[in-house]
N, C-alpha and C positions, 0 to 999 in steps of 0.2 A: 298039157297046155301051159304056156307061159303068159302071165299077165304083163301087159306093158303099163307102166305107170303113167298116169296122166301128167302132163307138164304145162307149164305157163311161162310165157315170155314177159319179162318185166323190164321196163325202161326208166332210167332216172331222168325226169324232166325238170326238176327243181334243184337249185344250188344248196349246198350244205352251209353256206355262209349265213350266219344268223340262226342256224338250227340248234337245238339243245344237244347236250352230250348224248342223251338217250336216243334222239332222233338219229344222230350221226352214227351211233353203234348199231341201230337197227338197219339203216341203209347199208352199212359195211357188212352186216350179218347177212344181207341178201346178196352180197357179192358185188355190189355196185360201188365204184370209186370216183367216177367222173361224170359229168354231164353227157347225156345221150348214150351212156353206156347201157348195153342190153345183156340180160342174163337169162338162160333157160333154167327153170327151177321145177322141182316136183310140186305137184299141186296137193299140198297137205294143209290141215287145219293151222298148224303153226306158221307156215309161210303166209297164208291168207291173213292170219292175224297181224303179222309184221307188215304186210302191205297196207292193212287198214290203218295201222298206227301212223304211217308216213304216206298216206294217200295224196297229201298236197305236194309230195316230192317225187312220187313214182306213178307210172301208169301201166296197166296190164295191156300188152300189145296183142297177144294171142292167148287163147285159152285152149 
């Protein structure tokens, strides 16, 4: 049997203008570069922590 990894879809809803360097690096680490960009990521504690750090800039579209 193969396990399918859980995924979440993240969307960038806030602008990086005025964000700190750490926040910019975190959003880029999630694979988001532009407004309204969406990315499907594996649901891991590391990714969840990154989303929590920049919760004002991104939203979780699907879990």
